[in-house]
N, C-alpha and C positions, 0 to 999 in steps of 0.2 A: 453546905448551902443552907438548908433549913426551911421550915414551913413558910415563914414570912417571905423569904426570897422567892419561893415557888409561887406563892399567892400573887406576888407582884408581877412575876413573869407571865402568869396565866392572864391577869388583868390587862397587861400590855399587849399580849397576843390577841386577846378579844378585841381590843381597841383597834389594833392594826388591821384586823380582818373585817372591821366595820360591824362587829357583833355586839349585842347588848351586854353590859356588865353583868357578870354572874350567870351567863348562859352556859358556861362550861362547869361541870361538876368535877372537882378535884378528889380523886380517890387516893388516899394515902395507903400505899401497899406495905402492910406490916408483917408480911410473911417472914419467918425466921429472925425477926427482930426481938432483942431482949425486952422484957416487959417494962423496964424503966424508961426505955426510949419511947415506947408506945404511950405510956402514961404521960410523959412529958408533952407529947403532941396533943393528947386529950386535954391536958391542963391548959394548953394554948387555945382551946375552944374548938379544935377541929373534931368533927363527928362522923366523917365518912371514910371508911377503911376497906381495904381489900385483902383477902386471904386466898392462898393457893390450895390449901388442903382442908377438908372438912374436919379431920381429926385435930389438927393444930388449932383451928378456930374454936372447936368445942372446949379445948383446954384453956383457952385464953379469954374468950369474950363474955361468957355468962357473968363472970365477976366484974369485968369493966362495965358491962351494961347495967349491972345493979348499982354501980357507983356513979356513973355518968349518964345523964338523961340524953335522949335523942340520938343515940349511936345508930348508924346505918351501916350494915355489913354487906359487902359484895363478894361473891365467890368468883374469882377470875382464873382459877386453875381447873384442870380436868375433873369431871365429876363421874365417879363410878355409879353404875345403875343401882347397886345395893346400898348406896349412901343417900339416895334421893330424899327419903323421908326426913332424915336428920337435916339435910340441906334446906328443905322447904321450911322447917321449923326455925332454923338458925339464921338464914340469910334473907336480906331484903331484895337482893337482885342476884341472878345467876348469869354470868357472861359467857359461859362455855358450853351451851347446848349445841351438840354437833351430830346427833344421830337420832333416827326415829324411835328406837327403843327407849332412849333416855327421855325424849319428849313425852312419850306415852306414860312412862312412870311418873314424871312430874305432873302431868295432867291428872292422872289417877289420884295422886296425893292431894292435889289442889282441890279436886272435887270432894274428897273425903274431909278435908279440913275447912273447906269453904273460903280458902284464901290461897294466894300464890305469890311468890316473889316475882318481881319484874324479870322478864326473860330476854336475853340477848343470844342470838345465834352466832357461834364462832365460825368464821369463814377462813379457810386455809388459802389465803390469797396467793401465797408462793407455791402452792401445790407441793409442799414438802412431805415426803412419805413418813418422816419421823414425827410430824406435828399433827396435833388434833385439829379438827375443823372440817366443815363440809366444803367440798370443792366448789369454786365459783360457778361452774357449769350446772351444778346441782342445787344451787342456792334458792332459785325462784321456786322450784317444786317443794323444797323443804320448808320454806317460809309459808307456803300455802297449806302444807300439811300441819304445821304448828298452829296456824290460825284455825284450821278445821277442828283441832283439839280444844279450842277455846282457851289457849294459853295467853296470858297478857304479854304479848310480844312487843317489846319496846324498841328493839334495834338490833344492830350487828356489831360484832367484835372481831378484831384481827390482831395478829402479832407478826409483823413483817419479818422476812428472813434477815439474819444479821448482816449478810454481805450484799444486800441490795438497797437501793434508794427507797427509804420508807414512804416518801410522798407518792410514789407510783401505786403502792399498795393502799394507802389512805384514799387516793382518788378512785381506785377500783371499788373499794368498800362503799364509798359514798354513792357511786353510780348504781350499785346493786340495791342499796337502801332506797335511793330516790325512785327507781322504777317500781319498787314494791310498796311505796308509800310509808316507809319507816323513817322516823325522825331521829332515833337514837344511834349514835356512832361512838362506840367504845374503842378508842384508838389513840396511840401516843403514850410513850413512857418517858423515863427520866431524860433520855438523850434526844428525843424527837417530838416532845409534846407540843412545842410551838408550831412546828410544821403541821401537826395533826389538827391543831385549832384553826390554822389558816385554811385547812381543807374540810372543815365542818365538824370536827370532833365535838361531841356533847359530854363525853366522859373521858378524862385522861387518868392514867394509872401511874402514879409516881411513887417510887419507893426509896431507893438509896439517896436520891437528891434531897429528900426530906429527913430521913432517919440516919443517914450515914451508911457506909458499906456493910453488907451482910457478912456475918461470920458463919460459914457452913461447917466449921470444924466441930 
């Protein structure tokens, strides 16, 4: 498909949902992608990327950031508490805050450094035991807790179960965000980002549809 196709689809989905052009941020998910594919997308002018692992991002992005101005990096995978300092230094946004201990670590580093990435709370909308994220029933309390720590809370993130209709999960996330006065909704991936935009997504995370299939070999 490629970057230009996805940009056009995002613009079309914005228009169909009656939303302002450019109101959705397209995060190109570059995890496990060869450097030449990432570079090709950078050469096309795209600057907002998502990575799943701190270590992989550390090895890949300092060099690209030195060569390309205006790169914005989002952590969309789970964050271990012992990697928070590196993450605060490296990322412009963290989409996977899902427990009080992690929030406290991030708040401490933010105080120390005088700056913080934008924070999104990951909600486990499908209540899947193997998946990270705060449970929907606990989301309101955790949002209040993060605000009390003075974290720059921008919104919520979810990854719907693969065998369920994603729009139900997007609608649930939007409802939790609305009642808590949060505007950011990080939801929607290669297969379902248009549905997510229709339901209010502000950030969509698209990988294989931009870069091609990942090779985990």
